[in-house]
C-alpha angles and dihedrals in degrees: 000000000000128000119250108277093017126104128210117246121198111207137142118233121201121191112213127191115254123242090252133041109281112261115246107235115190097206141011136183126227106204127192093238145058122251113202100210130103099188136072124291134187091247097163090056092062110019107066114167116196131194115257121237110265091357094108127227093308102057121082144173128206141152128235118192089343096308122120117243129190120200143183125201114234137179126216111261119270110286094024131099124206114235134202108215132190124203109236092209118060094194138080113283121216121240109276093019118128120247123205119207122190122215109237101169150347129237134207096197141001139195114236110208132198133175114263098332128079109253120245117252092224 
C-alpha cells in the first residue's frame, strides 16, 4: 500500500563496508525534516535540546528554525546495532536501479523528534 500522494519506488539497496572502521557515535538525532547540506555545521551552537519537566531523562524539547520539536531517546532493540549510512551516489536514481550505501558509523542510542507531539516509542 502507498499513502495518498506517495508513489512506490522499487529499488535494491546494498550496504557496503567503508574503507575505514565505522566510527562509534554515542548519540544521533532523527529530525522530521531534510537538511540540504553535505558539509559540516556548528549544530551544537544552534540546536540545544533540553529535558522536559517530569518527562524523565528520555524526553526532550527543542526548536529547529523556530518550530517546536518534542523528542524521546531510544536504543536499538536487543541484538541490533544502529548504523549511520551514506549514499554513494549523490544523484537521483531511476526506479529499479541499485543504490549502494556505505556504513560510516554506529550508534548506541538516538533521539527521535516530531513536531508538537511526543513521538511513539514503537
